[in-house]
N, C-alpha and C positions, 0 to 999 in steps of 0.2 A: 300848613297844618298837616299835610300828608306825611311829612318826616316824623312828626310826633306820633301819629297813629302807627306808622311803621315801626317806630321804636318800641311801642307797647306790644305790637305783634311779635317782634323779634325777641322780646323779653319773655315770650312764652304764653302770651295772652292771645288765644285764637279769636276771641270775639270781645267787643267792647263791653258786652253784658257781663262777661266773666271778669273783665277788668274792673268795672264799677262795683261788682259784688265783692271782688277781692279787696278793693280799696276800702269798702265799708268794713269788711271783716278784719282787716289788718290795721284798721284805724290809722290811716296815713296822715292824720292831723289836719283835717279840713278846717279846723278852727284857725289855722294859720293862713288861710286863704281869704282875703278881704272881699272876694266876690260872692261868697256863699254864707249861709247862716242855717242854724238848726233850731227848731222850736218843737218841743214834744207835743204841742197842741196843734201843729200844722203838718199836714201830709204825713201823718204817723211818725213824726220825728225825723224824717229823712232830711238829708242835707239838700237845700234848695238854693237857687240863685237869689241873692239878697234882694228883698223887696218883692219877691214873686212867690208863687206856689209851684214853680217848675223845678222838679228834682234834677240834681246834677247828673244823675244817671241818664237822663233824657238826652243830654248832649252826646255822650258816648254811644248811645244806642242809635241816634240819628247819624253820627259820623260813620258808624259801622254800616249803616244802610245806604251810604253814599251821599248824604246831605252835606253840603259845604257849611262852614261856619256862618257865612253870610245868609244862606238859606235858613239855617237854624234860627238866627236872630229874627229873620222875617216871619218865621212860623210862630215864634213865641214873643209877642210884644212885651216890653218891659225888661228884656235882656239885651245888653249891649255887646257889641263885638269885643270891647275891652274886657267885659266880664268873662266871656267865653274864652278869650285868650289867657286870662289869668288862671282860670280853672285848668286849662290844658297845660300851661306852664307848671302849675303846682303839681298836677298829676304826673307830668314827665319827671320832675325832680324827685318826687316821692317814689315813683316806680324805679327810677335809676338807683335810688338808695336801697331799695329792697333787693335788686338784682346784684348790686355790688358786694 
């Protein structure tokens, strides 16, 4: 997972909070990621991990703070390692497309 975070940092994102804000503002197509969902009536319409109320941005914020993916999953019951990996892979592909 460190390689993905470094990729984002090297792409000009100093902090994951900037990355998650940029992802929302540039509409990177979270609808194409099966691990997340959006409902205007839940969490103010933020993209969340499917079946939870945990915002996708929480993953990036925790990674920036040094939390591992395994620790993140332990902190947020209902989220699986597979979901977190899908989100990271989707973000990496989307970010790479923006930089290219």
